[in-house]
C-alpha positions in Angstrom: 0.0 0.1 0.0 1.1 3.6 -0.6 1.6 5.5 2.6 -0.5 8.4 3.5 3.0 10.4 3.7 3.8 9.4 0.1 0.5 10.2 -1.0 0.6 13.7 0.6 4.3 14.4 -0.9 3.0 13.5 -4.2 -0.4 15.6 -4.0 1.7 18.5 -2.6 4.3 18.6 -5.4 1.5 18.5 -8.2 -0.3 21.3 -6.4 2.7 23.4 -6.2 3.6 22.5 -10.0 0.1 24.2 -10.6 0.6 27.1 -8.5 4.4 27.8 -9.8 4.4 26.0 -13.1 7.0 23.5 -12.6 7.3 21.6 -15.8 7.0 17.8 -15.9 5.8 17.5 -12.4 3.3 14.6 -13.2 6.2 12.4 -14.0 6.7 12.2 -10.2 3.0 11.2 -9.8 3.7 8.3 -12.4 6.4 6.9 -9.8 3.3 5.7 -7.5 0.7 3.3 -8.9 -2.3 1.7 -7.3 -1.8 -2.0 -8.6 0.9 -4.5 -9.2 2.7 -4.0 -12.4 3.3 -6.9 -14.9 6.8 -8.7 -14.8 7.5 -7.3 -18.2 7.3 -3.9 -16.8 9.4 -4.6 -13.7 11.9 -6.3 -16.0 12.1 -3.0 -18.2 12.5 -1.0 -14.9 15.4 -3.5 -13.4 17.1 -3.2 -17.0 17.2 0.6 -16.5 18.4 0.4 -12.8 21.3 -2.2 -13.9 22.2 0.2 -16.7 22.4 3.0 -14.4 24.5 1.1 -11.7 26.8 -0.3 -14.3 27.5 3.3 -15.8 28.1 4.8 -12.2 30.3 1.8 -11.1 32.6 2.1 -14.3 32.8 6.1 -14.1 33.1 6.8 -10.3 33.0 4.0 -7.7 36.5 2.5 -6.6 37.0 -1.3 -6.8 38.3 -1.3 -3.4 34.9 0.2 -2.2 33.1 -2.3 -4.2 34.9 -5.3 -2.5 33.8 -3.8 0.8 30.1 -3.3 -0.3 27.7 -5.4 1.6 24.7 -3.8 -0.1 24.1 -1.6 -2.9 21.1 0.6 -3.9 20.3 2.3 -7.2 17.4 4.6 -8.1 16.0 7.1 -10.2 15.1 10.1 -8.2 13.0 13.2 -9.1 12.9 16.3 -7.1 10.9 19.6 -7.5 9.5 22.3 -5.5 9.1 26.1 -4.6 8.9 26.4 -1.1 8.6 22.9 -0.2 11.1 20.4 -2.1 9.7 17.1 -2.7 12.0 14.3 -3.8 10.6 10.9 -4.9 11.7 7.9 -6.6 11.7 4.3 -7.3 14.9 1.8 -7.6 16.2 -1.6 -6.0 18.3 -2.9 -3.4 20.5 -6.1 -3.3 22.7 -7.4 -0.6 25.8 -9.4 -0.7 25.3 -13.2 0.3 28.7 -14.6 0.9 30.3 -14.2 -2.4 27.2 -13.6 -4.5 24.3 -10.8 -4.6 20.9 -11.5 -3.7 17.8 -11.2 -5.8 16.6 -7.6 -5.9 14.0 -5.8 -3.6 12.3 -3.0 -5.6 12.1 0.1 -3.3 10.7 3.7 -3.1 12.4 6.7 -2.1 11.0 9.9 -0.7 11.6 13.2 1.3 10.4 16.7 1.8 12.2 19.8 2.8 11.6 23.4 3.3 13.8 26.1 1.5 13.2 28.6 -1.1 14.0 26.7 -3.9 12.4 26.2 -7.4 12.9 23.9 -10.5 12.7 20.2 -11.3 15.9 17.8 -11.2 16.1 14.3 -12.3 19.0 12.3 -10.8 20.5 8.6 -10.8 21.6 7.7 -7.4 23.9 4.8 -6.1 24.2 4.1 -2.4 26.9 1.5 -1.2 26.5 0.1 2.4 29.4 -1.2 4.2 26.9 -3.2 6.2 23.8 -5.1 5.0 22.0 -5.3 8.4 21.8 -1.6 8.4 20.3 -1.5 4.9 17.7 -4.1 5.8 16.8 -2.1 9.1 16.3 0.9 6.8 13.4 -0.8 5.0 12.0 -2.5 7.9 11.9 0.6 10.3 11.6 3.4 7.7 14.9 5.2 8.9 15.8 8.3 7.4 19.4 8.7 5.7 21.6 11.1 7.6 19.5 10.7 10.5 22.1 9.1 12.8 23.3 7.1 9.9 26.9 7.6 8.8 26.1 9.0 5.0 28.8 10.5 3.1 29.6 11.4 -0.8 31.7 8.6 -2.1 35.2 9.0 -3.1 35.9 8.8 -6.9 37.9 5.9 -8.2 40.5 8.1 -9.5 40.9 9.6 -6.0 41.8 6.5 -3.9 44.5 3.8 -3.6 43.9 0.0 -3.2 44.6 0.1 0.5 41.9 3.1 1.4 40.1 2.3 4.5 36.1 2.8 4.0 34.9 3.3 7.5 31.7 4.9 6.9 28.2 3.3 6.8 26.7 4.4 3.5 28.5 5.9 0.6 26.6 8.1 -2.0 26.9 8.8 -5.8 25.1 10.5 -8.2 24.9 11.7 -11.7 22.2 14.5 -11.0 22.2 17.5 -13.0 20.0 20.7 -12.6 19.3 23.2 -9.8 19.3 20.6 -7.2 22.4 18.7 -8.4 24.6 17.9 -5.5 21.9 17.9 -2.6 22.4 15.0 -0.6 19.6 12.4 0.5 19.8 13.3 4.1 16.3 13.2 5.5 15.0 10.6 2.5 13.6 7.6 3.7 13.4 4.2 1.9 10.9 1.4 1.9 10.0 -1.9 0.2 7.9 -1.3 -2.9 5.3 -4.1 -2.2 3.5 -3.7 -5.5 6.7 -3.9 -7.7 7.9 -6.8 -5.8 4.5 -8.8 -6.0 4.6 -8.1 -10.0 8.5 -9.3 -10.2 8.1 -12.5 -7.9 4.4 -13.4 -8.9 3.2 -13.3 -5.2 3.2 -10.9 -1.9 6.5 -11.0 -0.6 8.6 -8.9 1.8 12.1 -7.6 1.5 13.2 -10.6 4.2 11.6 -13.1 1.8 13.7 -12.0 -1.1 17.1 -11.5 0.7 16.7 -14.5 2.4 16.0 -16.4 -0.8 12.6 -17.5 0.2 11.2 -15.5 -2.7 12.6 -16.5 -6.4 12.5 -15.2 -9.9 13.8 -16.4 -13.2 13.4 -12.9 -14.7 16.1 -12.2 -17.3 16.8 -8.5 -16.2 17.5 -9.9 -12.5 19.9 -12.5 -14.0 21.8 -9.9 -16.0 21.8 -7.5 -12.9 23.4 -10.3 -10.7 25.8 -11.2 -13.4 27.1 -7.7 -13.8 27.3 -7.2 -9.9 29.5 -10.7 -9.8 31.7 -9.2 -12.5 32.0 -5.6 -11.2 31.7 -5.9 -7.5 33.3 -9.3 -6.4 34.2 -10.0 -3.1 
């Protein structure tokens, strides 16, 4: 089910778009649907997330950090507003299981902040967690990024050596452009996208079901995602 908070954020953004003329704000409303998508629709979304993740890994993330990664999140996030900036998006989370990567749990991202600002930004983000239990706790408890969590902008691959120590809990990467470019995800929350996961796995499942292996899928996009991660982010 879509939370009341998410419905409020989307409705507020659409109201602001009518008042202040934010272009394409309806595209944020399309992030939230009322029924489970088909497996083909979810396959197409995962293929997009895979390409985003692969591009950012190749361009920005140090191999030494990927070796220490215990969880990876990739999402497409849109942010717009005038007095209230609203951020909403969708993506996926996968955790490391030994030397392999789990099937993905589809997720939503949302937040709102006050401040005199205007415009619309679309950005692709990647979060690299060094503790997978923390990532799972965020989905379960709806914890906010940056609220007591060690979130920091990740170093570029060109700026670190092979012996770099990664002592932060979450490293943040983005290919965002626009007026909000560079704004962090502090204050954002992530939650399991139950409808998208139902579409992918063919039944109602939790993120625990997915990460434990109790929920399985042979979707082609998932196979390709895991193969890419095995190549780009080996233990």
